N, C-alpha and C positions, 0 to 999 in steps of 0.2 A: 451580471448573471454569468456563469460558466459552467457549463455543460461537460459531464465524465463519462464515459465510457470504459468499462474494463475487456480486456480480452486474454486469452491467454490458457484457462482454468481446464480443466479436465481428469483425466484419471491416470493416475500413476502408481506405480509399484512403493514400495516402500524401501529408501536410499535412494531414490531416482531425483529427478530436479523436472522445475517448471519456471518458465518465465512470465509474470503477470505484467500486462503494459496496462497502463491508464491515459486516453487520451482526453485531452482536454481541450475545449473552445467555447469560443465567446467574449474572452477577456485575454488579455496579458497574463499569460501562463508566466511569465520570471515575478509575478508580484505577486504569487500566493508559495505560502508553503504547503508541504503536501503531507499525507500521513495514509499507510494502509491499516487497515482494521479487520478482524473476521469474527464470523457467527455461527457457532457448532450449534446443533439441535441441542434445545433445551436449556441452553445460556446464553448468557448476556454477550453484547457485542466486545468484544476485547481488543485492545492496542497492540499492533505488531511493530510497526517501522513509522519514523518520520524523516524528514526532510527538509531542512531551511530553503527559505527562496533563491539561495544564492549555488545549492548544492553541498556549501562546504561543510555542516553542519548534518549529523545525523542522529539516531537514537533508536534502541530496541528495545523491545521486550523479553528479558531474561531465557524464555522458555526457548526462543529464535534467532539468540545470538551466534554468531560464529557457523549457522548454518543460510540466515536469509539476507539479502544485501539488498538496500534501496536505492536507487539512483535516481537522476534526472537528465533528460535532455531538452533545455527551454527551447533549440532551434526547433525542435520537433516538438513542441509542445505535452512533452510525455512525461510521466514516471514509472520505473520498473520495480518488480520486485524479484529478484533470481533469487530462487528456493531450492538449495542445495540438501542432501540427507535428510529427504524428507521423511515423517514416520505418519503414523495410523492419527496420530493426536493433532495432526498438522489438517486434518478435514474439516475443513468448514466452508463458509462463504466467504469470501475475500470483497472488501470494499476499498475503494479508495476514495479519499476527502482531501476538500480543499477549503485554504482559510485565505484570506489576502491580507496580507502585513504589509506595515512601513518598514522593518527591520528584516534585513538580509538575513542575520544568524540564529535566529531563534528557530527551534523545534518545538513541537505540539502534541502530548502523549495522550491528550485527554480526548475521549469522543466529543464533549461539550465546547470544546475549542472550533470546530470547523464548520463552517457553512454551507458547505454544498458536498453531495455524497453521487458517488457513481451509485449503477443500479446493482451492482453484486456480480459476482462469477463464483460459480462453484469448484472447489478443487478437492478431489477423495484421492486419498493414498491407501492404498491396499496392501495389508500386511499377508 
């Protein structure tokens, strides 16, 4: 089991920045590939970004590429999502997710690939 807790969300103006954090506990963090997803009202949960166990590989949704950056600190058991140049369409509840993996380089962009989820955190971008 692993527990995931997101923090850092809130209200920001369009063009602004936020950094989300997701702290993991319960199992060795470095054995998990991690992902960020989001869900806007009335829409399905969608992929935002993913990072491999080692942190060496990343993947992004086209809508966020160049504006959002995923990273991880295995010593701190934490994955981050740095969000710059935010737009109103980035407004959503953001979730981090974890998947135990044996291969250190794989990334997973699909919701169904993940075994563990955080409770989610609201990000609201005002225009």
